[in-house]
C-alpha positions in Angstrom: 18.2 52.2 48.6 19.3 50.7 45.3 17.2 47.8 44.1 14.2 48.6 46.3 10.8 50.1 45.2 7.7 51.1 47.0 5.2 49.4 44.6 6.4 45.9 45.1 3.4 43.5 45.6 2.8 41.7 48.9 2.5 38.1 47.9 0.3 35.4 49.4 3.0 32.8 50.1 0.9 29.7 50.3 3.5 27.8 48.4 7.2 28.4 47.8 8.8 26.2 45.2 12.3 26.4 44.1 15.0 24.6 42.1 18.5 24.3 43.2 20.5 25.7 40.2 23.4 28.0 39.8 21.7 30.5 42.1 21.6 28.0 45.0 23.4 30.2 47.6 21.4 33.3 46.6 18.1 31.3 47.1 19.2 29.9 50.4 20.4 33.3 51.6 17.1 34.9 50.8 15.2 32.0 52.5 17.4 32.3 55.6 17.0 36.1 55.8 13.2 35.8 55.7 13.0 32.9 58.2 15.5 34.6 60.6 13.6 37.9 60.5 10.3 36.1 61.3 11.9 34.3 64.2 13.9 37.2 65.6 11.0 39.6 65.5 8.4 37.0 66.4 6.4 37.9 63.3 4.7 35.0 61.6 3.7 37.1 58.6 6.6 36.2 56.3 5.0 38.2 53.4 6.1 41.4 55.1 9.8 40.3 55.1 9.5 38.6 51.7 8.3 41.9 50.1 11.3 43.8 51.3 14.1 41.2 51.2 13.2 39.6 47.9 13.5 42.8 45.8 17.2 42.5 45.1 16.6 38.9 43.9 13.8 39.7 41.5 15.8 38.2 38.6 15.5 34.7 40.2 11.9 34.9 41.4 8.8 34.1 39.4 5.4 34.9 40.9 2.5 32.7 39.7 -1.2 33.6 40.3 -2.9 31.0 42.4 -5.4 30.4 39.6 -2.6 28.9 37.5 -1.8 26.2 40.1 -3.8 23.1 39.6 -5.0 21.0 42.5 -4.8 17.2 42.8 -7.9 16.7 40.7 -6.5 18.9 37.9 -9.1 21.7 38.3 
């Protein structure tokens, strides 16, 4: 399939943050696809679906290592 690869990382989706910009419909479409797959298949592990469904949207996704996210105390 075009746009898909087998070496795409499975992300730990503790936090999903997004901005509503010109790609608003694409972002919402991806979010809806992931949520609907989880509900329809009764599978709470959204990372599985995110890994597959997000690949064609790689141009609008930025992955950040958890060590880069500061907590409330700034650590």
